[in-house]
Each structure stands twice: as structure tokens, then as C-alpha cells.
C-alpha positions as CSV (number, residue, x, y, z in Angstrom):
1,X,161.2,55.7,157.3
2,X,159.2,57.1,160.0
3,X,158.1,55.8,163.8
4,X,154.4,57.4,163.6
5,X,150.9,56.3,164.8
6,X,147.8,55.6,162.9
7,X,144.2,55.8,163.5
8,X,141.9,52.9,162.4
9,X,139.1,54.5,161.0
10,X,137.2,51.5,159.4
11,X,137.1,47.8,159.7
12,X,135.6,45.7,157.2
13,X,135.3,42.0,156.7
14,X,135.9,41.6,152.8
15,X,136.3,37.4,153.1
16,X,136.3,34.7,156.1
17,X,138.9,35.6,158.2
18,X,139.8,38.6,155.8
19,X,139.8,42.1,156.6
20,X,140.0,45.7,155.2
21,X,141.5,47.7,157.4
22,X,141.4,52.0,156.6
23,X,143.9,54.0,158.6
24,X,144.5,57.7,158.6
25,X,148.1,58.7,158.9
26,X,148.9,61.3,156.4
27,X,152.7,60.9,156.4
28,X,152.4,57.5,155.3
29,X,150.1,58.0,153.0
30,X,152.5,60.6,151.0
31,X,155.5,58.8,151.4
32,X,154.1,55.0,150.6
33,X,155.0,53.4,147.3
34,X,153.8,50.3,145.4
35,X,155.4,47.3,147.3
36,X,156.2,48.8,150.4
37,X,154.7,47.8,153.9
38,X,154.3,49.2,157.3
39,X,155.4,47.3,160.4
40,X,152.6,47.7,162.8
41,X,152.6,47.1,166.5
42,X,149.3,45.5,167.2
43,X,148.9,46.1,171.0
44,X,150.6,48.5,173.6
45,X,151.2,45.4,175.8
46,X,154.2,43.3,175.4
47,X,152.1,40.0,174.2
48,X,152.4,39.7,171.3
49,X,155.6,41.6,171.4
50,X,156.5,41.6,168.0
51,X,155.5,43.6,165.1
52,X,153.4,42.8,162.3
53,X,154.3,43.6,158.6
54,X,151.5,44.5,156.0
55,X,151.7,45.4,152.8
56,X,150.2,49.1,151.8
57,X,147.0,48.0,149.7
58,X,146.4,51.8,148.3
59,X,146.2,55.6,149.6
60,X,144.2,58.2,149.7
61,X,146.2,61.5,149.5
62,X,143.0,63.7,150.2
63,X,142.1,61.7,153.3
64,X,145.4,61.3,154.4
65,X,144.7,57.6,154.5
66,X,145.9,54.0,153.8
67,X,144.4,50.7,153.5
68,X,145.8,47.0,155.1
69,X,144.4,43.7,154.0
70,X,145.1,41.4,156.8
71,X,144.3,37.7,157.3
72,X,143.2,36.8,160.9
73,X,145.5,33.4,161.3
74,X,147.1,34.2,164.5
75,X,147.3,35.9,167.8
76,X,148.2,39.4,166.5
77,X,146.0,39.5,163.3
78,X,143.1,38.2,165.4
79,X,143.5,41.3,167.8
80,X,143.7,43.8,164.5
81,X,140.5,42.0,163.2
82,X,138.6,42.7,166.4
83,X,139.9,46.3,166.8
84,X,137.3,49.5,166.5
85,X,137.2,52.4,164.7
86,X,139.2,54.9,167.1
87,X,141.8,52.8,167.5
88,X,145.6,54.3,167.8
89,X,148.3,51.9,166.8
90,X,152.0,52.5,166.4
91,X,153.8,51.8,163.1
92,X,156.8,52.1,161.2
93,X,156.8,52.8,157.9
94,X,156.9,53.1,154.8
95,X,159.1,50.2,154.9
96,X,161.6,48.3,152.3
97,X,162.2,48.2,148.2
98,X,158.8,49.3,146.4
99,X,157.8,47.6,142.8
100,X,160.3,49.6,140.0
101,X,157.6,51.4,137.8
102,X,158.1,51.5,133.9
103,X,159.3,54.8,132.5
104,X,156.7,54.9,129.8
105,X,153.5,53.0,128.5
106,X,154.1,49.3,128.6
107,X,151.9,46.0,128.7
108,X,152.2,45.2,132.5
109,X,151.2,41.7,134.4
110,X,150.0,41.2,137.4
111,X,149.8,38.1,139.3
112,X,148.4,37.9,142.8
113,X,147.5,35.1,145.0
114,X,145.3,35.3,148.1
115,X,146.4,38.1,150.0
116,X,149.0,39.0,148.0
117,X,146.3,40.9,145.8
118,X,147.3,43.9,148.3
119,X,150.5,45.4,146.9
120,X,149.5,44.8,143.3
121,X,146.2,47.0,143.9
122,X,148.5,49.7,144.7
123,X,150.6,48.9,141.7
124,X,147.8,49.1,139.2
125,X,146.6,52.3,140.5
126,X,149.7,53.9,140.3
127,X,150.2,52.2,136.5
128,X,147.3,54.1,135.6
129,X,148.1,57.6,137.1
130,X,151.4,57.6,135.0
131,X,151.8,60.4,132.2
132,X,152.1,57.3,129.6
133,X,149.3,54.9,131.2
134,X,150.5,51.3,130.8
135,X,147.8,48.6,129.7
136,X,147.4,46.6,132.5
137,X,146.3,43.0,133.1
138,X,145.3,41.2,136.2
139,X,145.3,37.5,137.3
140,X,144.0,36.6,140.8
141,X,143.9,33.1,141.8
142,X,142.4,31.7,145.5
143,X,141.0,28.6,146.6
144,X,137.6,29.3,146.3
145,X,135.7,32.4,145.4
146,X,134.6,33.2,148.8
147,X,138.6,34.0,149.0
148,X,139.1,36.3,146.0
149,X,138.9,39.3,148.5
150,X,139.0,42.8,147.2
151,X,138.8,41.4,143.4
152,X,136.5,44.6,142.5
153,X,139.4,46.8,143.8
154,X,141.6,45.1,141.7
155,X,139.6,44.2,138.4
156,X,138.5,47.8,137.9
157,X,142.1,49.2,138.2
158,X,143.1,46.9,135.3
159,X,142.2,46.6,131.5
160,X,142.1,43.0,131.5
161,X,141.4,40.9,134.3
162,X,141.0,37.0,135.1
163,X,140.5,34.8,138.0
164,X,141.4,31.2,138.7
165,X,140.0,29.1,141.8
166,X,141.4,25.5,142.7
167,X,137.7,24.2,143.4
168,X,136.3,26.3,140.0
169,X,133.7,28.2,141.9
170,X,135.1,31.3,140.1
171,X,136.7,31.8,137.0
172,X,138.7,28.9,135.3
173,X,139.4,25.7,137.5
174,X,142.9,25.4,138.5
175,X,145.8,27.7,139.6
176,X,146.6,31.3,138.7
177,X,150.2,30.2,137.1
178,X,147.8,28.2,134.6
179,X,146.3,31.4,133.8
180,X,149.8,33.3,133.4
181,X,151.2,30.6,131.3
182,X,148.2,30.9,128.5
183,X,148.9,35.3,129.0
184,X,152.4,34.7,128.4
185,X,152.0,32.6,125.3
186,X,149.8,35.1,123.7
187,X,153.0,37.6,123.7
188,X,153.2,41.5,123.9
189,X,154.0,41.2,128.0
190,X,156.7,43.6,128.9
191,X,157.1,43.0,132.7
192,X,155.4,40.9,135.4
193,X,155.0,41.6,139.0
194,X,154.1,39.1,141.2
195,X,152.5,38.5,145.0
196,X,151.2,35.6,146.5
197,X,152.5,32.2,148.1
198,X,156.4,31.1,147.7
199,X,155.3,28.2,145.6
200,X,153.1,30.2,143.4
201,X,156.1,32.7,143.0
202,X,158.4,30.1,142.3
203,X,156.5,28.9,139.4
204,X,155.8,32.8,138.2
205,X,159.9,33.1,138.2
206,X,160.3,30.0,136.2
207,X,157.5,30.8,133.4
208,X,158.8,34.3,132.9
209,X,162.6,33.1,132.6
210,X,161.7,30.6,130.2
211,X,159.5,33.2,128.4
212,X,162.4,35.9,129.0
213,X,160.0,38.5,130.3
214,X,161.2,40.7,133.1
215,X,159.7,39.8,136.6
216,X,159.6,40.8,140.1
217,X,158.1,39.5,142.9
218,X,156.8,40.8,146.5
219,X,158.5,38.3,149.0
220,X,155.9,37.7,152.1
221,X,158.3,36.8,155.1
222,X,158.1,36.8,158.7
223,X,160.2,39.2,160.3
224,X,160.8,40.6,163.9
225,X,162.7,44.2,163.6
226,X,161.6,45.0,160.5
227,X,164.9,47.6,160.0
228,X,167.7,45.0,159.1
229,X,169.3,44.3,161.8
230,X,168.2,41.2,163.0
231,X,168.5,39.2,160.2
232,X,165.5,36.9,160.8
233,X,163.4,37.3,157.4
234,X,166.7,36.6,154.9
235,X,165.9,34.7,151.7
236,X,168.7,33.2,149.7
237,X,169.5,35.0,146.5
238,X,172.2,34.5,143.5
239,X,175.1,37.1,142.1
240,X,177.2,36.1,139.6
241,X,176.8,32.5,140.4
242,X,177.3,32.3,144.4
243,X,174.5,32.6,147.2
244,X,173.6,35.6,149.1
245,X,171.3,36.0,151.9
246,X,169.7,39.2,151.7
247,X,166.8,40.7,154.1
248,X,163.3,40.9,153.0
249,X,162.7,44.2,155.3
250,X,165.6,45.9,153.4
251,X,166.7,44.3,150.3
252,X,163.1,43.5,149.6
253,X,160.3,43.0,149.8
254,X,160.4,43.2,146.3
255,X,163.0,41.5,144.5
256,X,164.0,40.7,140.7
257,X,162.6,37.1,140.3
258,X,165.8,35.7,138.7
259,X,167.8,37.2,141.7
260,X,165.9,34.4,144.2
261,X,167.6,31.5,144.7
262,X,163.9,29.4,144.4
263,X,165.8,25.6,144.6
264,X,167.2,26.9,148.0
265,X,164.0,27.9,149.0
266,X,162.4,24.7,148.7
267,X,161.6,23.9,152.2
268,X,159.4,26.7,152.1
269,X,157.7,25.3,149.0
270,X,157.0,21.8,150.7
271,X,154.9,24.1,153.3
272,X,152.8,25.7,150.8
């Protein structure tokens, strides 16, 4: 993990309140793995004080650049959404545990919800670059068609691709987990990777457990230090029947879905 600086070279609005940011920082581009994130300070002042975590969406090694997908919902992300090309930001990264990629050719199913698409775009790209490329299926869900941000970047990296929207404005009407249920019933899926709201991840975990398909999830969580010291980002997990708390910034953000105590996270599920 590095403490470094990155220059913003491009800011593009890709959906209502959603922005795709391109930064130049060769060390991050060279070291980042799918599922890892950067912890970015949005201002040189004291307000807001805390850094913000963002999953790396993809990297361009020849240009030494990487991209972040952000949703402007609070003070920090609003500052980023208004930043101009040439701005320089302080960041830590790459941080966290990445997705465990298969050693050989497998059929991999990627399930994205909202901005959770970002790390899965990176995963899909790396899966196709492997010596034995995997067969990649992508599922993407959002409230409406307008919020299927960066769907083209996702779909072009997949062998199969389908969408679901809650209002039926694109793809099937319903939830992305409805699509997952159908895909798992077809069989042949070797592993599942997912990122999105906690309620979605809990349902993905449940379906994969029923079908006995290995599943890993990237958990989105508020955090303060990003280095494991403050314990502000812990989530409940289970090991041999006992509950333990693990840090999203250090032991995560990627966890085996069966490892997480989803029932203990029920208060968060109610807020989704």
C-alpha cells in the first residue's frame, strides 16, 4: 500500500449523480488488483476530514492511469464531482484483499448492483486476460435504466450479459437477484462474484449457498482510517460456529459470502 498522489485527467458524468473519474498514477495502476480500492482525501483542508474509499474500476498500464466510479451523495463526493482536470489528490492504495481469480478456465458469474459494477468491470477484464480465459456472464441491476452506469464497459467484457431494472425501463423488470436465480438454475456456474447493496449481497449469498456455488462478495462500508487501526468498518463473520468481527479495509473488502454473518447484519439490510 502506497501513500501517493494522483492527478485527475478526466471527469465524465455517466448517470444522474454518477461520475467516472480518470486519474494518472502509475504505481496504483501497476499494483491494483480487482476488488481493491483507493482511500482518497478529497480536499487539502480539514473539512471533510476523512478520506473516502472507492473501488478501482479499471487500469490502463500504458497510460499509468486508473478509473473510479463515484456517486455524488455527500459533501466529499460532491467535491469530487465538481473537480476539474489537473486537480491533484492525496490517496492511499491499493488497499484491501482482491477477488481470488481462478487458476484455469471457469464459468464465472458477475452480479452487480448500482455502483457495485465498478470492481466487477475490473474483474471481467482480468478474467479475459488470463492464459486460459474464463467464460464470463454479467448481470447488472439498478432502479431505472438511467442508473445502469457504465453498462457498456461491463457488457463488452462479458460473454453473456443481462440487466434488470425495478421499473422495467431496461432489461427484465425486477431485481438482479431474479436473474441470478435463473442463471444458477441453468447450471454450469463455477463461481460467483458480486458487489452492490448489502440486501442484494445477502440474497446472492443465500442463492449460491442453496446451489452450492462458491461465492465472493465485495462489501461496501463506511470507514475512517482505511488501514485497520480504528475498527470503524468491521462486519460480523462466522468461523466454526463462532462470531467474529473483521475489518472491511484489511480482511476485506472481498469476503467469501459464506463467511459473513448476514443475519447479524440485518439492521443494515433494513436500511437498504
